[in-house]
All heavy atoms as an XYZ file, in Angstrom:
653
protein
N     100.980     93.069    137.277
C     100.999     94.389    136.686
C     102.213     95.176    137.160
O     102.760     95.973    136.415
C      99.715     95.120    137.075
C      99.470     96.341    136.263
S      99.282     96.058    134.501
C      97.896     94.966    134.461
N     102.615     94.936    138.393
C     103.796     95.614    138.926
C     105.042     95.243    138.126
O     105.917     96.089    137.915
C     103.979     95.277    140.410
C     105.080     96.039    141.139
C     104.850     97.546    141.076
C     105.170     95.589    142.575
N     105.098     94.017    137.636
C     106.240     93.606    136.806
C     106.308     94.419    135.514
O     107.391     94.792    135.070
C     106.158     92.116    136.473
C     106.368     91.239    137.688
O     107.045     91.692    138.633
O     105.868     90.109    137.692
N     105.159     94.702    134.915
C     105.118     95.525    133.705
C     105.627     96.937    133.999
O     106.435     97.482    133.251
C     103.693     95.583    133.147
C     103.463     96.501    131.943
C     104.256     96.013    130.737
C     101.987     96.599    131.624
N     105.180     97.510    135.101
C     105.616     98.856    135.484
C     107.117     98.871    135.743
O     107.837     99.764    135.271
C     104.834     99.347    136.717
C     103.351     99.485    136.367
C     105.396    100.671    137.233
C     102.444     99.705    137.553
N     107.614     97.864    136.466
C     109.056     97.785    136.761
C     109.872     97.645    135.479
O     110.935     98.244    135.338
C     109.350     96.605    137.685
C     108.926     96.841    139.104
C     109.288     95.647    139.967
C     108.900     95.865    141.406
N     109.286     94.724    142.249
N     109.384     96.858    134.550
C     110.101     96.660    133.293
C     110.203     97.963    132.505
O     111.277     98.334    132.029
C     109.419     95.578    132.449
C     110.060     95.405    131.098
C     111.269     94.722    130.968
C     109.487     95.959    129.965
C     111.875     94.579    129.734
C     110.087     95.826    128.721
C     111.280     95.127    128.612
O     111.890     95.007    127.382
N     109.095     98.659    132.370
C     109.092     99.893    131.574
C     109.939    100.968    132.245
O     110.744    101.628    131.586
C     107.644    100.376    131.342
C     106.904     99.368    130.467
C     107.635    101.759    130.689
C     105.424     99.595    130.366
N     109.791    101.152    133.538
C     110.593    102.152    134.247
C     112.068    101.787    134.167
O     112.927    102.652    133.975
C     110.128    102.291    135.713
C     111.096    103.145    136.522
C     108.734    102.897    135.776
N     112.380    100.509    134.259
C     113.765    100.051    134.178
C     114.427    100.326    132.838
O     115.647    100.445    132.752
N     113.631    100.450    131.790
C     114.182    100.751    130.475
C     114.666    102.191    130.372
O     115.550    102.493    129.573
C     113.133    100.495    129.382
C     112.695     99.055    129.278
C     113.839     98.118    128.986
O     114.594     98.302    128.042
N     114.002     97.120    129.839
N     114.108    103.079    131.178
C     114.448    104.499    131.092
C     115.321    104.982    132.248
O     116.111    105.909    132.078
C     113.170    105.344    131.022
C     112.377    105.089    129.782
C     111.265    104.269    129.795
C     112.754    105.655    128.573
C     110.537    104.017    128.646
C     112.039    105.412    127.408
C     110.928    104.592    127.450
N     115.183    104.390    133.419
C     115.939    104.835    134.594
C     117.382    104.350    134.508
O     117.643    103.201    134.164
C     115.277    104.309    135.863
N     118.307    105.245    134.810
C     119.718    104.864    134.830
C     120.151    104.419    136.219
O     121.005    103.564    136.355
C     120.573    106.047    134.363
C     120.441    106.319    132.880
C     121.317    107.466    132.420
O     122.063    108.025    133.241
O     121.241    107.803    131.227
N     119.580    105.004    137.258
C     119.940    104.698    138.638
C     118.955    103.673    139.194
O     118.163    103.958    140.081
C     119.919    105.990    139.454
C     120.567    105.844    140.801
O     121.205    104.804    141.049
O     120.434    106.777    141.618
N     118.986    102.464    138.640
C     117.997    101.432    138.950
C     118.016    100.978    140.410
O     117.006    100.516    140.926
C     118.193    100.235    138.030
C     117.892    100.544    136.570
C     118.244     99.372    135.683
C     117.987     99.615    134.228
N     118.537    100.789    133.640
N     119.160    101.126    141.090
C     119.254    100.692    142.491
C     118.410    101.560    143.412
O     118.003    101.124    144.486
C     120.707    100.718    142.989
C     121.686     99.904    142.182
C     122.249    100.679    141.002
O     122.626    101.865    141.162
O     122.288    100.103    139.907
N     118.167    102.807    143.007
C     117.431    103.734    143.861
C     115.968    103.922    143.445
O     115.309    104.840    143.927
C     118.151    105.088    143.897
C     119.468    105.008    144.599
N     120.654    104.893    143.917
C     119.770    104.982    145.912
C     121.639    104.813    144.790
N     121.133    104.869    145.995
N     115.468    103.061    142.590
C     114.061    103.127    142.208
C     113.269    102.306    143.222
O     113.613    101.170    143.521
C     113.834    102.579    140.775
C     112.361    102.596    140.428
C     114.640    103.368    139.766
N     112.221    102.921    143.775
C     111.365    102.224    144.739
C     109.938    102.193    144.214
O     109.507    103.110    143.509
C     111.370    102.949    146.081
C     112.661    102.844    146.841
C     112.562    103.551    148.181
O     111.526    103.395    148.865
O     113.516    104.262    148.521
N     109.219    101.153    144.585
C     107.822    100.996    144.175
C     106.991    100.792    145.426
O     107.243     99.869    146.199
C     107.660     99.784    143.253
C     108.505     99.885    142.009
C     109.793     99.370    141.978
C     108.015    100.511    140.864
C     110.585     99.476    140.841
C     108.802    100.612    139.731
C     110.079    100.097    139.730
O     110.857    100.204    138.604
N     106.027    101.660    145.640
C     105.124    101.527    146.781
C     103.738    101.207    146.244
O     103.209    101.936    145.405
C     105.098    102.810    147.601
C     106.411    103.092    148.296
C     106.295    104.259    149.227
C     107.654    104.465    149.902
N     107.589    105.542    150.886
N     103.164    100.116    146.721
C     101.850     99.677    146.265
C     100.875     99.818    147.425
O     101.128     99.333    148.529
C     101.897     98.214    145.777
C     100.528     97.777    145.301
C     102.929     98.051    144.679
N      99.771    100.498    147.149
C      98.743    100.724    148.156
C      97.404    100.334    147.551
O      97.026    100.842    146.491
C      98.754    102.209    148.514
C      98.133    102.548    149.832
C      98.314    104.027    150.121
O      99.442    104.448    150.394
O      97.296    104.747    150.019
N      96.699     99.430    148.197
C      95.431     98.948    147.651
C      94.264     99.537    148.440
O      94.251     99.509    149.668
C      95.392     97.426    147.709
C      94.253     96.843    146.947
C      94.383     95.346    146.748
O      95.477     94.804    146.926
O      93.369     94.733    146.396
N      93.310    100.101    147.722
C      92.081    100.613    148.324
C      90.920     99.771    147.815
O      91.118     98.813    147.075
C      91.868    102.107    147.970
O      91.682    102.216    146.555
C      93.041    102.965    148.406
N      89.707    100.163    148.192
C      88.528     99.415    147.755
C      88.312     99.480    146.249
O      87.899     98.515    145.633
C      87.269     99.940    148.456
C      87.267     99.592    149.933
O      87.968     98.637    150.316
O      86.567    100.279    150.705
N      88.623    100.660    145.648
C      88.358    100.806    144.221
C      89.564    100.693    143.327
O      89.426    100.478    142.134
C      87.717    102.103    143.850
C      87.157    103.218    144.632
C      87.424    103.484    146.061
O      88.421    104.144    146.341
O      86.627    103.100    146.893
N      90.774    100.896    143.864
C      91.945    100.955    142.982
C      93.203    100.447    143.679
O      93.227    100.266    144.891
C      92.175    102.388    142.515
N      94.217    100.235    142.864
C      95.554     99.901    143.350
C      96.461    101.049    142.924
O      96.591    101.335    141.739
C      96.043     98.565    142.769
C      95.107     97.440    143.203
C      97.483     98.289    143.188
C      95.355     96.118    142.527
N      97.041    101.729    143.901
C      97.894    102.882    143.640
C      99.350    102.456    143.692
O      99.813    101.929    144.705
C      97.636    103.983    144.664
C      96.200    104.444    144.654
O      95.649    104.700    143.591
N      95.586    104.528    145.812
N     100.057    102.682    142.608
C     101.485    102.353    142.531
C     102.247    103.673    142.439
O     102.033    104.454    141.509
C     101.798    101.466    141.306
C     103.281    101.158    141.245
C     100.985    100.185    141.343
N     103.122    103.915    143.411
C     103.953    105.106    143.409
C     105.375    104.691    143.078
O     105.935    103.817    143.735
C     103.917    105.809    144.777
O     102.559    106.094    145.103
C     104.717    107.105    144.751
N     105.925    105.291    142.044
C     107.299    105.021    141.630
C     108.158    106.178    142.145
O     107.918    107.328    141.796
C     107.415    104.914    140.092
C     108.847    104.620    139.681
C     106.469    103.856    139.552
N     109.118    105.864    143.004
C     110.005    106.885    143.562
C     111.346    106.796    142.853
O     111.980    105.739    142.831
C     110.185    106.672    145.069
C     108.908    106.803    145.898
C     109.151    106.317    147.307
C     108.426    108.231    145.895
N     111.778    107.917    142.277
C     112.998    107.964    141.474
C     113.970    108.996    142.022
O     113.571    109.919    142.723
C     112.660    108.360    140.032
C     111.709    107.470    139.262
C     111.220    108.191    138.025
C     112.387    106.192    138.887
N     115.219    108.862    141.643
C     116.196    109.903    141.958
C     115.944    111.094    141.038
O     115.316    110.974    139.989
C     117.618    109.383    141.790
O     117.854    109.025    140.456
N     116.451    112.245    141.428
C     116.235    113.480    140.669
C     116.747    113.359    139.236
O     116.125    113.849    138.301
C     116.934    114.635    141.388
C     116.719    115.961    140.705
O     115.582    116.204    140.273
O     117.675    116.737    140.598
N     117.862    112.661    139.056
C     118.451    112.551    137.719
C     117.619    111.693    136.768
O     117.725    111.833    135.549
C     119.867    111.983    137.818
O     119.838    110.680    138.376
N     116.778    110.819    137.293
C     115.958    109.948    136.448
C     114.557    110.481    136.184
O     113.850    109.951    135.331
C     115.841    108.560    137.081
C     117.070    107.726    136.869
O     117.828    108.009    135.921
O     117.291    106.782    137.654
N     114.149    111.509    136.890
C     112.782    112.017    136.745
C     112.457    112.385    135.294
O     111.460    111.953    134.741
C     112.564    113.238    137.647
C     112.404    112.893    139.102
S     110.946    111.909    139.445
C     109.666    113.107    139.151
N     113.308    113.174    134.662
C     113.054    113.611    133.289
C     113.078    112.472    132.295
O     112.315    112.461    131.323
N     113.943    111.493    132.535
C     114.057    110.360    131.607
C     112.813    109.481    131.645
O     112.355    108.993    130.612
C     115.290    109.535    131.953
C     116.592    110.269    131.736
C     117.756    109.420    132.212
C     119.040    110.185    132.167
N     119.312    110.920    133.395
N     112.276    109.268    132.843
C     111.123    108.377    132.980
C     109.830    109.093    132.601
O     108.951    108.500    131.978
C     111.044    107.799    134.409
C     109.775    106.997    134.614
C     112.267    106.929    134.686
N     109.721    110.369    132.917
C     108.504    111.107    132.587
C     108.475    111.453    131.100
O     107.434    111.372    130.466
C     108.381    112.374    133.460
C     108.135    111.952    134.903
C     107.260    113.272    132.970
C     108.122    113.081    135.881
N     109.617    111.829    130.533
C     109.689    112.149    129.110
C     109.263    113.580    128.830
O     108.750    114.278    129.691
N     109.496    113.994    127.609
C     109.107    115.356    127.211
C     107.603    115.496    127.248
O     106.882    114.680    126.663
C     109.599    115.661    125.804
C     111.050    115.917    125.767
C     111.443    116.398    124.408
N     112.911    116.432    124.409
C     113.612    117.234    123.665
N     113.022    118.018    122.813
N     114.916    117.222    123.743
N     107.174    116.541    127.917
C     105.755    116.845    128.079
C     104.983    115.663    128.662
O     103.790    115.512    128.414
C     105.146    117.298    126.751
C     105.771    118.552    126.205
C     105.224    118.931    124.853
O     104.532    118.143    124.203
N     105.537    120.132    124.408
N     105.659    114.792    129.405
C     105.003    113.673    130.072
C     104.572    112.542    129.163
O     103.745    111.717    129.540
N     105.159    112.464    127.976
C     104.710    111.457    127.008
C     105.009    110.027    127.454
O     104.193    109.132    127.239
C     105.329    111.734    125.640
C     104.730    112.945    124.972
C     105.277    113.158    123.595
C     104.638    114.402    122.990
N     105.072    114.620    121.624
N     106.171    109.790    128.061
C     106.500    108.430    128.496
C     105.600    108.031    129.662
O     105.084    106.906    129.715
C     107.993    108.306    128.854
C     108.844    108.532    127.606
C     108.297    106.954    129.480
C     110.333    108.612    127.867
N     105.391    108.947    130.612
C     104.515    108.656    131.746
C     103.089    108.370    131.274
O     102.441    107.438    131.762
C     104.534    109.821    132.732
N     102.622    109.144    130.316
C     101.275    108.930    129.783
C     101.183    107.580    129.074
O     100.196    106.854    129.231
C     100.912    110.061    128.823
C      99.506    109.984    128.314
C      99.162    111.163    127.433
C      97.742    111.025    126.922
N      97.363    112.131    126.058
N     102.204    107.232    128.311
C     102.220    105.933    127.626
C     102.259    104.786    128.630
O     101.591    103.757    128.436
C     103.414    105.857    126.683
N     103.019    104.947    129.711
C     103.074    103.933    130.769
C     101.693    103.721    131.362
O     101.231    102.580    131.512
C     104.071    104.356    131.852
C     104.074    103.546    133.145
C     104.518    102.116    132.870
C     104.969    104.185    134.174
N     101.011    104.801    131.675
C      99.658    104.689    132.246
C      98.691    104.048    131.256
O      97.831    103.256    131.643
C      99.163    106.065    132.674
C      99.939    106.610    133.857
C      99.411    107.963    134.311
N     100.211    108.438    135.421
C     101.042    109.480    135.366
N     101.173    110.161    134.248
N     101.729    109.842    136.422
N      98.823    104.371    129.978
C      97.961    103.787    128.950
C      98.192    102.284    128.835
O      97.240    101.499    128.748
C      98.202    104.467    127.592
O      97.933    105.865    127.725
C      97.316    103.879    126.509
N      99.456    101.861    128.849
C      99.770    100.431    128.785
C      99.232     99.683    129.997
O      98.679     98.585    129.865
C     101.278    100.217    128.680
C     101.896    100.479    127.319
C     103.416    100.462    127.422
C     101.425     99.448    126.325
N      99.382    100.264    131.165
C      98.879     99.618    132.385
C      97.360     99.511    132.325
O      96.791     98.472    132.662
C      99.350    100.398    133.634
C      98.621     99.931    134.877
C     100.853    100.245    133.815
N      96.704    100.560    131.876
C      95.241    100.530    131.760
C      94.795     99.469    130.762
O      93.830     98.746    130.988
C      94.723    101.904    131.330
C      93.237    102.049    131.469
C      92.706    103.447    131.172
N      93.648    104.512    131.407
C      94.122    105.325    130.449
N      93.720    105.192    129.209
N      94.974    106.287    130.737
N      95.508     99.354    129.642
C      95.142     98.372    128.618
C      95.414     96.946    129.072
O      94.697     96.017    128.681
C      95.910     98.659    127.333
N      96.433     96.745    129.892
C      96.796     95.394    130.338
C      95.983     94.932    131.545
O      96.006     93.750    131.886
C      98.280     95.350    130.679
N      95.272     95.845    132.181
C      94.470     95.486    133.353
C      93.214     94.751    132.907
O      92.494     95.228    132.030
C      94.065     96.756    134.132
O      95.248     97.459    134.502
C      93.289     96.405    135.390
N      92.950     93.579    133.489
C      91.721     92.849    133.133
C      90.473     93.681    133.448
O      90.465     94.491    134.378
C      91.779     91.606    134.027
C      93.195     91.465    134.407
C      93.769     92.839    134.431
N      89.444     93.474    132.698
C      88.224     94.274    132.813
C      87.590     94.174    134.203
O      87.057     95.149    134.712
C      87.229     93.811    131.755
C      86.142     94.798    131.469
C      85.269     94.297    130.346
N      85.886     94.575    129.057
C      85.494     95.540    128.250
N      84.490     96.293    128.598
N      86.084     95.731    127.092
N      87.627     93.012    134.805
C      86.965     92.822    136.098
C      87.899     93.074    137.287
O      87.548     92.796    138.425
C      86.383     91.408    136.183
C      87.445     90.333    135.982
O      88.535     90.665    135.488
O      87.165     89.176    136.320
N      89.081     93.610    137.029
C      90.058     93.879    138.077
C      89.941     95.321    138.556
O      89.266     96.149    137.952
C      91.468     93.630    137.526
O      92.436     93.918    138.496
N      90.633     95.612    139.649
C      90.675     96.979    140.153
C      91.503     97.850    139.220
O      92.419     97.376    138.550
C      91.312     97.017    141.546
C      90.469     96.389    142.613
C      91.132     96.549    143.959
C      90.280     95.931    145.040
N      90.886     96.121    146.357
N      91.194     99.118    139.197
C      91.905    100.084    138.368
C      93.284    100.364    138.989
O      93.429    100.431    140.203
C      91.091    101.381    138.306
C      91.710    102.481    137.527
C      90.827    103.722    137.576
C      91.570    104.883    136.980
N      90.852    106.141    137.139
N      94.301    100.520    138.141
C      95.645    100.857    138.593
C      95.901    102.339    138.365
O      95.616    102.864    137.289
C      96.701    100.059    137.822
C      96.962     98.690    138.387
C      96.130     97.623    138.082
C      98.038     98.461    139.231
C      96.357     96.367    138.602
C      98.281     97.209    139.752
C      97.437     96.168    139.436
O      97.666     94.923    139.958
N      96.427    103.004    139.381
C      96.856    104.400    139.276
C      98.368    104.427    139.448
O      98.879    103.907    140.433
C      96.201    105.259    140.353
C      94.698    105.311    140.213
O      94.190    105.459    139.114
N      93.993    105.154    141.316
N      99.065    105.034    138.498
C     100.529    105.098    138.546
C     100.931    106.544    138.773
O     100.552    107.435    138.010
C     101.166    104.566    137.248
C     102.674    104.648    137.327
C     100.722    103.132    136.981
N     101.708    106.762    139.835
C     102.217    108.093    140.156
C     103.739    108.019    140.175
O     104.308    107.076    140.718
C     101.692    108.531    141.522
C     102.124    109.909    141.916
C     101.571    110.332    143.264
O     100.749    109.600    143.843
O     101.990    111.381    143.741
N     104.382    109.008    139.569
C     105.846    109.046    139.511
C     106.297    110.245    140.311
O     105.882    111.381    140.038
C     106.327    109.146    138.054
C     105.825    107.940    137.262
C     107.843    109.243    137.997
C     106.038    108.039    135.769
N     107.149    109.992    141.340
C     107.627    111.068    142.206
C     109.109    110.940    142.461
O     109.690    109.876    142.316
C     106.908    111.016    143.555
C     105.549    111.649    143.508
C     105.058    111.976    144.863
N     104.424    110.794    145.431
C     104.428    110.499    146.714
N     105.010    111.267    147.572
N     103.843    109.412    147.142
N     109.690    112.039    142.895
C     111.100    112.078    143.252
C     111.263    111.644    144.709
O     110.388    111.926    145.543
C     111.608    113.520    143.064
C     113.075    113.696    143.313
C     113.481    115.133    143.112
O     112.792    115.871    142.397
O     114.509    115.515    143.686
N     112.347    110.960    145.038
C     112.633    110.590    146.427
C     112.582    111.831    147.303
O     113.115    112.863    146.941
C     114.028    109.966    146.554
C     114.069    108.524    146.234
N     113.508    107.570    147.041
C     114.587    107.861    145.183
C     113.703    106.373    146.497
N     114.352    106.534    145.365
N     111.947    111.739    148.436
C     111.935    112.836    149.385
C     110.801    113.827    149.185
O     110.560    114.664    150.025
N     110.097    113.748    148.092
C     108.979    114.669    147.835
C     107.707    114.068    148.383
O     107.428    112.890    148.198
C     108.805    114.917    146.329
C     109.897    115.698    145.721
C     109.444    117.139    145.533
N     110.555    117.976    145.133
C     110.661    118.535    143.959
N     109.759    118.318    143.041
N     111.681    119.306    143.675
N     106.911    114.885    149.030
C     105.621    114.440    149.567
C     104.533    114.697    148.549
O     104.646    115.578    147.702
C     105.300    115.193    150.870
C     106.310    114.937    151.963
C     106.350    113.480    152.382
O     105.325    112.813    152.432
N     107.520    112.976    152.672
N     103.448    113.948    148.657
C     102.298    114.152    147.758
C     101.683    115.514    148.028
O     101.617    115.969    149.159
C     101.260    113.057    147.961
N     101.230    116.169    146.976
C     100.642    117.510    147.127
C      99.147    117.429    147.127
O      98.533    116.615    146.583
C     101.121    118.407    145.990
C     102.616    118.571    146.034
C     103.148    119.326    144.814
O     102.334    119.811    144.005
O     104.360    119.400    144.684
């Protein structure tokens, strides 16, 4: 599933060298945090968050029914979770 996320983000991000992916697994879900440079945030999220929402929808649809749920979070480098 991480390959799907990397592929989609790679289509929109221009500064691909500075894109980081952090994967954290809990009992109920797998949390994937995509860290981007400031210049790529708008491109990957899209207007009104449409690209980010579509990314999450694709990941949800591609996840097998008996697998853990995937949560995708998109953040800027250096920003802490709120």
